[in-house]
C-alpha positions in Angstrom: 12.0 -41.0 -7.0 8.7 -40.9 -8.8 6.8 -40.7 -5.5 9.1 -37.8 -4.4 8.5 -35.9 -7.6 4.7 -36.4 -7.3 4.8 -35.3 -3.7 6.8 -32.2 -4.7 4.4 -31.4 -7.5 1.4 -31.7 -5.1 3.0 -29.5 -2.5 3.9 -26.9 -5.1 0.4 -26.9 -6.5 -1.0 -26.5 -2.9 1.3 -23.6 -2.2 0.4 -21.9 -5.5 -3.3 -22.4 -4.7 -3.0 -21.0 -1.3 -1.0 -18.0 -2.6 -3.7 -17.3 -5.2 -6.4 -17.5 -2.6 -4.6 -15.2 -0.3 -3.8 -12.7 -3.1 -7.3 -12.7 -4.4 -8.6 -12.2 -0.8 -6.3 -9.3 -0.1 -7.4 -7.5 -3.2 -11.1 -7.4 -2.3 -10.7 -4.6 0.3 -8.6 -1.5 0.9 -6.1 -2.3 3.5 -2.8 -1.3 5.2 -0.3 -4.0 6.3 2.6 -3.1 8.6 5.9 -4.6 7.4 8.4 -3.0 9.8 8.5 -0.6 12.7 11.4 0.6 14.8 12.6 3.9 16.3 13.8 5.1 13.0 11.3 4.1 10.4 7.8 2.7 9.8 7.2 0.6 6.6 3.8 -0.6 5.4 2.1 -1.7 2.3 -1.2 -0.1 1.3 -3.7 -1.4 -1.2 -6.3 1.2 -2.2 -9.2 0.0 -4.3 -11.3 2.2 -6.5 -14.3 3.7 -4.5 -12.8 2.4 -1.2 -10.6 5.2 0.3 -8.4 4.9 3.3 -9.9 6.4 6.4 -8.9 9.9 7.5 -5.4 9.9 9.0 -2.3 12.0 9.2 1.5 11.7 8.9 3.7 13.5 11.4 6.8 12.7 9.4 7.9 12.7 5.8 7.6 9.5 3.8 8.7 7.8 0.6 5.9 6.2 -1.5 7.0 3.3 -3.8 4.2 2.2 -6.1 4.0 -1.5 -6.9 0.8 -0.9 -8.9 0.5 2.7 -9.9 -2.3 5.1 -10.7 -3.8 8.4 -9.7 -4.2 8.9 -5.9 -6.2 11.9 -4.7 -5.2 13.1 -1.3 -8.3 14.7 0.1 -8.0 16.8 3.3 -10.8 17.3 5.8 -11.8 20.5 4.2 -12.4 18.7 0.9 -9.3 20.2 -0.9 -7.9 17.6 -3.3 -4.3 17.0 -4.4 -3.8 14.5 -7.3 -0.7 12.4 -7.4 0.1 10.3 -10.4 2.3 7.4 -9.3 4.1 5.1 -11.7 5.0 1.6 -10.6 8.7 1.2 -9.7 9.4 4.9 -9.1 9.8 6.6 -5.7 8.0 9.8 -4.5 8.6 12.0 -1.5 5.7 13.3 0.6 6.4 15.7 3.4 4.8 15.6 6.9 1.2 16.8 7.1 0.7 20.3 8.4 -0.3 20.4 12.1 -4.0 19.7 13.0 -4.8 18.3 9.5 -6.0 14.9 8.4 -6.5 13.4 4.9 -7.9 10.4 3.1 -6.3 8.6 0.2 -8.7 8.1 -2.6 -7.9 5.9 -5.7 -9.2 8.0 -8.7 -8.8 5.2 -11.2 -10.6 1.9 -11.9 -7.7 -0.5 -10.9 -6.2 -1.1 -7.4 -3.2 1.1 -6.4 -0.6 -0.8 -4.2 2.2 1.1 -2.6 5.0 0.5 -0.1 5.4 3.5 2.3 8.6 4.2 4.2 7.9 6.9 6.9 10.9 8.4 8.8 10.3 8.6 12.5 12.9 11.2 13.5 13.5 14.8 12.4 16.8 15.8 10.9 
């Protein structure tokens, strides 16, 4: 029994160390991780660090933003126009599809990472 308990503790410590290493690694760069995609919906997690905006992109469909770590996100279009969004962790926000022929970048205006889950619809009503 003592051997099994020690083994379980060692495995638990290893798993926790791996999780901590992965978590610290994932928070060193802005990134987007796909979680689900089918004919109806795309779901991904985005981590946007201060001074490390997401590349220019667009959304052809409306989407729900669910902040895991909130903050102020500036959505900057290719002309330089900026729209500030203050997102609180645990709330949900609706963003419509982007106008045709436009692109934008997501810029974290704060000094802490912003992490969101995005649920983008793939079909029109």
